[in-house]
C-alpha positions as CSV (number, residue, x, y, z in Angstrom):
1,M,-4.7,10.9,-30.4
2,S,-6.2,13.7,-28.5
3,M,-6.3,17.0,-30.4
4,N,-8.5,20.0,-29.8
5,N,-11.1,21.1,-32.4
6,D,-8.7,23.9,-33.6
7,A,-6.1,21.3,-34.7
8,I,-5.5,21.2,-38.4
9,A,-2.9,19.7,-40.5
10,L,-0.1,22.2,-41.0
11,T,1.7,22.6,-44.3
12,E,5.3,21.4,-44.3
13,A,6.5,25.0,-44.7
14,V,4.5,26.3,-41.8
15,Y,5.6,23.3,-39.6
16,Y,9.3,24.1,-40.4
17,I,8.7,27.8,-39.9
18,L,7.2,27.2,-36.4
19,L,10.0,24.8,-35.5
20,S,12.5,27.4,-36.6
21,L,11.0,30.0,-34.3
22,Y,11.6,28.2,-31.1
23,T,14.7,30.5,-31.4
24,P,13.9,34.1,-32.3
25,M,14.9,34.7,-35.9
26,H,14.5,37.2,-38.8
27,G,13.1,36.3,-42.2
28,Y,16.2,35.4,-44.0
29,G,17.4,33.3,-41.0
30,I,14.1,31.4,-41.1
31,M,14.6,30.7,-44.8
32,Q,18.1,29.3,-44.2
33,N,17.0,27.3,-41.1
34,V,14.1,25.7,-42.9
35,E,16.3,24.6,-45.7
36,D,18.9,23.2,-43.2
37,L,16.2,21.4,-41.2
38,S,14.8,19.7,-44.3
39,N,18.2,18.8,-45.7
40,G,17.6,21.2,-48.6
41,R,14.3,19.7,-49.6
42,V,12.2,22.7,-48.5
43,K,13.2,26.0,-49.9
44,L,11.0,29.0,-49.0
45,A,10.6,31.9,-51.5
46,A,10.3,35.3,-49.8
47,G,6.7,35.7,-50.8
48,T,5.8,32.3,-49.3
49,L,7.6,33.0,-46.1
50,Y,6.2,36.5,-45.5
51,G,2.7,35.3,-46.4
52,A,3.0,32.5,-43.9
53,L,4.4,34.9,-41.3
54,G,1.4,37.2,-41.8
55,T,-1.0,34.4,-41.3
56,L,0.9,33.1,-38.2
57,L,0.9,36.6,-36.7
58,E,-2.9,36.8,-37.3
59,K,-3.4,33.5,-35.5
60,S,-1.1,34.6,-32.7
61,W,1.1,31.5,-33.2
62,I,4.1,33.8,-33.5
63,K,4.9,37.4,-32.4
64,A,7.2,40.0,-33.9
65,L,10.1,41.3,-31.8
66,D,11.6,44.7,-32.5
67,V,15.3,44.4,-32.3
68,N,17.0,47.8,-32.1
69,G,14.7,49.1,-34.9
70,R,16.6,46.9,-37.4
71,K,15.5,43.6,-38.8
72,K,12.3,42.3,-37.3
73,E,12.6,39.0,-35.6
74,Y,9.8,36.5,-34.9
75,V,9.3,34.0,-32.1
76,I,6.8,31.2,-31.5
77,T,4.1,31.7,-28.9
78,E,2.4,29.1,-26.6
79,P,-0.5,28.7,-29.1
80,G,2.1,28.2,-31.8
81,K,3.8,25.6,-29.7
82,N,0.5,23.8,-29.2
83,A,-0.1,23.8,-33.0
84,V,3.4,22.2,-33.5
85,K,2.7,19.6,-30.8
86,N,-0.6,18.7,-32.4
87,E,1.0,18.4,-35.8
88,F,3.8,16.3,-34.3
89,D,1.3,14.0,-32.7
90,R,-0.7,13.7,-35.9
91,L,2.5,12.8,-37.9
92,R,3.6,10.3,-35.3
93,E,0.2,8.6,-35.6
94,L,0.5,8.5,-39.4
95,V,3.9,6.8,-39.1
96,K,2.6,4.4,-36.5
97,N,-0.3,3.3,-38.7
98,G,1.9,3.1,-41.7
99,K,4.3,0.7,-39.8
100,L,1.3,-1.3,-38.6
101,I,-0.1,-1.8,-42.1
102,M,3.1,-2.0,-44.1
103,G,5.4,-3.5,-41.5
104,G,8.9,-2.5,-40.8
105,G,10.8,-1.0,-37.9
């Protein structure tokens, strides 16, 4: 697996937030989408979501869009897409190695 030195394991919440933001979305929409994507397993509290959004904005993995001065929407950036791709590759390697050791399809 080839990852750059900036690659780190993402938390599950951050991974789902970034996946959600391939489509511009406001905070409540992100919370709903993450719950839907995870089949109800991951439920984000507002504090967790907005803390993560602040961190992702600082890293420039997402950017805020001003939509008619109303609810702020967020969208993933190229660096954010790279972070998701690195995490996807890391997870795929974990599954591959698990199958190798434990067997199964």
